[in-house]
N, C-alpha and C positions, 0 to 999 in steps of 0.2 A: 368308765369314760366313754365318750362317743367318738368313734373313729370312722372316717370315710376313706376308702381305698379307690383311687382313680386308676382303673386298669384291672381286669380280672384274668390276666394271663397267669403264667406260672408263679411269678413272685407275688403278685397281688392277691391271687386266690389262696395260696398257702399262707401268706402273712395274715390276710384277713381272717381266715378260718382259725389260725392259732391265736390271734388276739381275742377273737370271740370265745375261744375255749378258756381263756384266762378270765372271762367274765365281762369283757368290754362289749359294748353295743356297736356292731360293725355293719356298715353298708358298703358293698362292693359295686362300683359304677363302671359301666363299659358302654362304648358307643355301638358295639356289635349286638344288635337286638337278638340275633339268632343265638348267640352265646348266652345272653342273659335269660332268654326263654328256656334254653336247655338247663341252665343252672337251677332255675325255678322248678323244673321238673325233676331235679335231682340227678341230672346227667353231667358228669364231670368231663370237661373237654380235654384233659390231659391224663396221662397215667402217672400216678404217684402213690406208692403204697400207703394205705391208711387214709388217704385224703377223702375218699367218698364217704366213709363213716364219720370222719371229723366234720365235714360239711353238713351231712344229714343231721347229726346230733345237735349242732348249734343252730341250724335252721329250725329244728323242732323246738328248741328251747327259746326261740325268739330273739337270739342274740346276733344272728347273721342273716342278712337279706341282700337281694340283688336288684338292680334297677338300671335303666338307661338315663334316668333323670338325675342330673347332677346338682341342681340348685338347692333343693330341699336338704339333702344329706350334708352338703357342704356347709350350709348356713347353721345347721345344728351341731356341727362337729367341733370337738376340742382340738383334734389333730386330723389333717388331711394328708394322706400319703400319695405321692405321685409314683406310680409303679407301671409306667407305660414302656413300650419298647424303645431301645436305642440301637437300632441295627447299624451296621457299617454303611456309610454313605457310598453310593455307587461312584466309582471313578477315583476317589482319593483315599478311602479307608477311614476317614474321620467318622466319629460317632454322629449319627443323624439325630439331632436334638429337636426336630420339628414337633414331635408328639409331646415332648416335655414342655416346650415353650407354649404350645396351644393349651395344654392342661393348666399351665400357670395363669394364662389369660382367663380361662373358664372359671378357675377356682377363685381368683381374686374378685371376679364380678359377683360372686355369690356369698362370700364369707360375711358373717354377722358377728361382730365383736372379735376380741383377740383370738386368733387362730394360729396354730403352729402348722406350717406347710413343710412337709418332709419329702425330700427327694430320696426315694427308695431305689429308683432305677440306677443302674451303673452309668455314671456320667463323668466326663473329663473334668479336670481341675478347672475351677472358675465357673462351672455351670450354675452353682448356687448364687453367685454374684449376678449372673445374667438373669436367672429366674427372678431374683429380687428386683432387679432393674425393670424388667418387663411388668411385674406386678405393681410396682409403685408408679410407673408411667401410665399403666392402664387405669389405676384407681388410687390417686394420691392420698385419699382419706382413710384407706383401709388400715386396720390394726392387725399386724401379723408378724411372724418371724419365720425365716426360711432356714431349715435345718437339713443337714446331710446325715443320713442313717443307712449306709450301704448294707446290702444283704450278703450273707455268706452261706447260702443254701446249696447243698449238693443235691442234684437230681437223684432221686431214689432214696434219699435219706433226709429230705427237706424238713419234715415235721420234727424229727429228733434234733436236727440242727437248730431249728427255731426255738424249741423248748429247752434244749440243753446246749447252749452255744458256748464256744470257746471264749468269745468276747462279743460285746455289743459296742460298736463305734458310733459315736454321736458327735457331729460337728456343729457346734453353736457356741457363741459367747453371749447369748441373750439369757438372762437369769430366769425370765418367765418361761421361755421355751425349755430350758433345762429342767425346770420343775415338772412341766407337762411330760417330758420324755421319761423322767424318773418314775412318775406315777404310772405311765403306760407299761413300763418294763418291771415294775415292782413285784409282780408275781414270780419273777425269775430270781429274786434275791435269795430265796431259800436254797436255790441251787448254787449260790455264790458266783453267779455269772458276772464277770468283770465288766463294768461299764467304763468305757474309755471316752472321756470327753476331750475333744480337741477343737482347734479352729476348723472352720468349714472346709477350707481348701485342703487341709491336712487329711481330713476324713475322706474326701473324694479321692485323694491320691493313695490312701491306704488300700482301698479296694483294688485299684489297678496294679499296685505294687505287689499285693498278695497273689493275684492271679498270674502275674508275670513270673513270679518266683516259682510257683508250683508248675507252670508250664516249662520252666527251665529245668526243674528236677526231672520231669518226665522225659524231656529231650536229652538230658544228660545220660540217664540210664539207658535210653534207646541207643545212643552212640556207644556206650559201654558194651551193650549187647552185640553190636557189630564187631567191636574189637575182640570180644570173647570168642566169637565164632572163628576169628582168624588165628587166635593164639591158643585155642583149646581150653578156655576157661568156661565157667558156668556163671551166667549173669545173675541167676537167682541167689547163688551163694555170695557173689560180689555185693548184691543189693543188701542182703542180710548182714554181711560183714561191715559195710559202711553204715547201714541204718541203725545198728546197735550203738553207734556213737551218738550220744544225746545231742551233740551239736548239729547233727544231720537229720536223724530220725528216719524211720522206715516207710513213712507214708509217701505216696507218689513216686515210688521207686520200683514200679512194676513194668518191665519192658513189654512193648507191644507195638501195634501198628501206628502209633502217633495219637496225639490228643485231638479231640473234636468237641462238638457241643455248642451250646449257645453262648458260652462265656469266654473260654480261653482264646479261641481264634479271633473273635471280635475285639476283646479287651486288649490283647497284646498289640493288635494293629492300631487301635485307637491311642494307646499309650505311646507307641512309636511315633505316630503323627504329631501328637502333642509335644513330645520331646524335640522333634525336628523343628516344629514351629518356634519353639523356645530357644533354638540353636544349642540344645543340650542333648545330642543324639544318644540313644541307648543302644550301643552297638551289640551288646550281648543279647538283648531281646530281639533285635533285628535278625541276628543269626539263628536264634531259637525258632522264630517264625519260618525262616527259609529252610532250616533243617527239617522241621516238622512237615512242611509241605512236600519236601522231597521224599520223606520216609513213606508216606502213603503209597506213592508210585513204586517205591522200592519193594514194598510188600507184594505188589502184583508180580514183579520180576522174580521174587522169591518163590511164589506159587508156580509160576511158569517153569522155573528151573527144577522144582520138585516133581513136576509132571513130565520130565524128560526133555525140557527145552522148548516145548510147544504145547499149547492148549487148543490149537485149531481143531474144530469139530469135536472137542471133548466136552463132556458134561461135568461141570464143577458145582458141587453142593456147598452152599454158604450157610453156616449156622451163626446167626446173630447179625443184625443190621443196625440197630440203634448204636449211638456213639458210646454207650456204656450200659450195663445191666440196670434193671429196675426203672427204666424210663422208655417212653416211645419216641424220644427226641431224635430226629434224623439230621439235625443241623450240623453241618461240617463233619458228619460221621465218616470215619475212615472207609467204611464199606462203600461209600459213593465213589471214591477215587479208585478203590480196588476193583469193584465190579466194572466200572467204565473201562479201565485198562484191560481187564480180561476179555470183555466184549470186543474191544478193538483188536485184540489178538486172536479173535475167532472162536472164543469159547461160547458154550451154551451154559447159561446160569440158572440154577434153581435155588431158591433161598427160603429160609424159615427163621422167624423171630417171634417170641411169645407175645410181644406187644406192639412192635413197630411196623408191622406189614401194611397196615392201612396208610400210614404216613409214607412208607417207602414206595407204594404203588404209583403215587403221582410223580415221584422223582425218578423211578426206574420202571416204567411201564413195559419195557422190552424184555424183562426177565420173567421167569415162572416162579410161582409161590406155592409152597407145599403146606398142607394142613398140620403137619407135625414134623418133628426132627427126623424120625426114621423114614417117613415118606420122602423127605428131602434127599436122603441118601440113596434111595432106590435107583440102581443102575448108573450111579455117578462114577466118573473116573477118578475123582479125588474129593475129599472133604476138607473144607477150610473153616476153622473156628475163628470168627472175627470178634465176637462179643461174648464175654465170659458169664453168661446167664447161669444161675445155679442149676437149671434144668439140663445143662450140657456137661456138668462136671462129673456125672456118674452114669454116662451112657453104657448100655449093655454092649461091650466091645465085641462079643461074638456076633451079636445082631448087626452091629455096624459093619463088621468085616463081611458078613454074608450079604448085606445090602449093596455094598460097593462093588463096582465092576473090577476095580483095582484097589488094593488095600493101601491107599495113599492118604495120609492125614497131615495137613499143614496146620499146626496149632499156633496161632498168632498171639495167644494169651497165656501159653505155658501152663495149661490146667491139667495136663496129663504128664506122667513120668516117662521119660525117654526109654529107660531100660525095660519097663513093663510093656510099652508099645512095641518095641522091637522084638521082645520075647514072644509076643502074640502074633508076630508075622506081619506087622504093619511097616510100611515105609513111612517113617515118622520124622517130620521136620518141625522144630519149634524156633523160638527166638532167643538168641544169646547162648546157644550151646553148640559146640563143634560137632 
């Protein structure tokens, strides 16, 4: 089948490359000429494990191409996916749908024959109705169906998530559109991936509800971690104990400095605003957002306390800047709030991240960046682990201790064992252990 992807960002590029790998003919369209030129040269604008090879293989096979020209690829397509950004709108927190609406106008002007127009971007309930209204108003004679097909890709594991999904949610009540979507995802049938067909508004809400629930699990275990520290319990054992209950499950029960990234902060806020507009407030989600925001600042206070109550004129080494491992994404990363608070308290910061430093430098130009983990530690008064990259899980602890001016380690991801660290002479502080 012929697929056109409007938007070559994270979702559009990964989805387009995976569809091409299924054997579909895919064209990724973007208004950013620099990005398209880079993709044509084989340069991937984001870090995602395996994506560079996936793109290169499918470009070489002639199944994947990139362009700034929308009209031709849209006219030839069986399905057009809208995968543009929906950032939080400044001032009120609602999702900014201006890019989605403009894409709808551009697409309907170019379609030729029946075309399925799919919103892949994360959008509030009712967006599909508005997209359809805009398209029919722009071109009443056009033959199309608007479908919701939310993405459930985890950064750092996006290719596996696309090819071996838990579920594929498709919101449409149009029989022709349903057939096209079934054909598009047919290569996954051998994996028995469940296709869930729903009404369009239901599909849109599933995405937001899922992210809000996962954000709630993270925030819940973080609050349990605080309680564990007060009562002398171990949050990792608490998480395992409740996670073995099949009704709860063990995923997203890892205590840490709070959630970040491109999805949870933006989507929880947009869901809250939608619910408030509908006079059906989601008080639990509102609390989750507030607690998560407070937690990032609390982590800075935890670091300061571990450094004797003051970090003024102290050199603090930060390992990990991205909001999670296996990505270079700095959006809403806990490191941003933590570093800012430490700088405000008078600390000198040096940081290292395997992939995110280029992105971080524009956001935190006032800190120093090290070429590797051990160089980051050299002469520091304390080490703080903020992101649990695999490369940080088995550091040479003798070398770490020798590099630090004071053997203080604040592990915000609980990747080391408290007993071993203390036995080796470290002042070791983690999350959720007294």
